[in-house]
C-alpha positions as CSV (number, residue, x, y, z in Angstrom):
1,X,-16.5,-38.8,57.5
2,X,-17.6,-36.0,59.8
3,X,-14.3,-36.0,61.6
4,X,-12.4,-35.8,58.4
5,X,-14.3,-32.9,56.9
6,X,-12.5,-30.1,58.8
7,X,-9.2,-31.4,57.4
8,X,-10.5,-31.6,53.8
9,X,-11.9,-28.1,53.6
10,X,-9.6,-25.2,52.9
11,X,-10.7,-21.6,52.9
12,X,-9.1,-18.2,52.2
13,X,-10.1,-15.7,54.8
14,X,-8.8,-12.7,52.8
15,X,-9.4,-11.5,49.3
16,X,-5.7,-10.7,48.6
17,X,-4.1,-12.6,45.7
18,X,-1.4,-13.9,48.0
19,X,-3.8,-14.9,50.8
20,X,-3.0,-18.3,52.2
21,X,-5.4,-21.2,52.2
22,X,-6.3,-22.5,55.7
23,X,-8.0,-25.8,56.5
24,X,-11.1,-25.6,58.7
25,X,-9.2,-27.8,61.1
26,X,-6.5,-25.1,61.5
27,X,-9.4,-22.7,62.6
28,X,-10.7,-25.2,65.1
29,X,-10.1,-24.3,68.7
30,X,-9.3,-26.8,71.5
31,X,-12.9,-27.3,72.2
32,X,-13.4,-28.7,68.7
33,X,-15.2,-25.7,67.3
34,X,-14.7,-24.5,63.8
35,X,-14.8,-20.8,64.5
36,X,-12.6,-19.4,67.3
37,X,-14.6,-17.8,70.1
38,X,-13.1,-14.3,69.4
39,X,-14.4,-14.5,65.7
40,X,-17.8,-15.8,66.8
41,X,-18.1,-12.9,69.2
42,X,-17.1,-10.4,66.5
43,X,-19.5,-11.6,63.8
44,X,-22.6,-11.5,65.9
45,X,-22.2,-7.8,66.6
46,X,-24.3,-5.3,64.6
47,X,-22.6,-3.8,61.6
48,X,-20.5,-6.9,60.8
49,X,-22.5,-8.1,57.9
50,X,-19.6,-8.8,55.4
51,X,-17.6,-10.7,58.0
52,X,-20.8,-12.4,59.2
53,X,-21.6,-13.6,55.7
54,X,-18.1,-14.9,55.3
55,X,-18.4,-17.0,58.5
56,X,-21.9,-18.1,57.5
57,X,-20.5,-19.3,54.1
58,X,-17.8,-21.3,55.8
59,X,-20.1,-22.9,58.4
60,X,-22.8,-23.5,55.9
61,X,-20.4,-25.2,53.5
62,X,-18.9,-27.3,56.3
63,X,-22.3,-28.4,57.4
64,X,-23.4,-29.3,53.9
65,X,-20.2,-31.4,53.2
66,X,-20.4,-33.2,56.6
67,X,-24.2,-33.8,56.3
68,X,-25.1,-31.7,59.3
69,X,-28.0,-29.4,59.6
70,X,-26.6,-25.9,58.8
71,X,-29.0,-24.1,61.2
72,X,-27.9,-26.2,64.1
73,X,-24.2,-25.9,63.3
74,X,-24.3,-22.1,62.9
75,X,-26.4,-21.7,66.1
76,X,-23.9,-23.8,68.0
77,X,-20.8,-22.2,66.6
78,X,-22.0,-18.6,66.9
79,X,-23.9,-19.1,70.2
80,X,-27.1,-17.7,68.7
81,X,-30.7,-19.1,68.7
82,X,-31.5,-21.3,65.8
83,X,-34.1,-18.7,64.6
84,X,-31.3,-16.2,64.3
85,X,-29.1,-18.7,62.5
86,X,-32.0,-19.5,60.1
87,X,-32.6,-15.8,59.4
88,X,-28.9,-15.2,58.7
89,X,-28.8,-18.2,56.3
90,X,-31.8,-16.7,54.5
91,X,-30.2,-13.3,54.3
92,X,-26.9,-14.7,53.1
93,X,-28.7,-16.7,50.4
94,X,-30.7,-13.6,49.4
95,X,-27.4,-11.7,49.1
96,X,-26.0,-14.3,46.8
97,X,-23.5,-15.7,49.3
98,X,-25.0,-19.2,49.5
99,X,-26.1,-21.7,46.9
100,X,-28.6,-24.4,47.8
């Protein structure tokens, strides 16, 4: 099931009405990561809150559907300590970006 999840989840990375749906597998790099390294590097920078919450939503949802711990997945994907990942999940939830 975990291997199939990235192929079953489709996301829109833009808010435009004609924005295309992309599967999480399409976003996966050759190393088997969900978030490309350039995007991970961008969202961890200060001042990137909206973009960060978008990525947290994608990763959190992927973790939930694949029965993985969200904190560990976000920490791995974004190369941040688990404490930071946990803090970002809390802040995204407080901002109404996550349910559950």
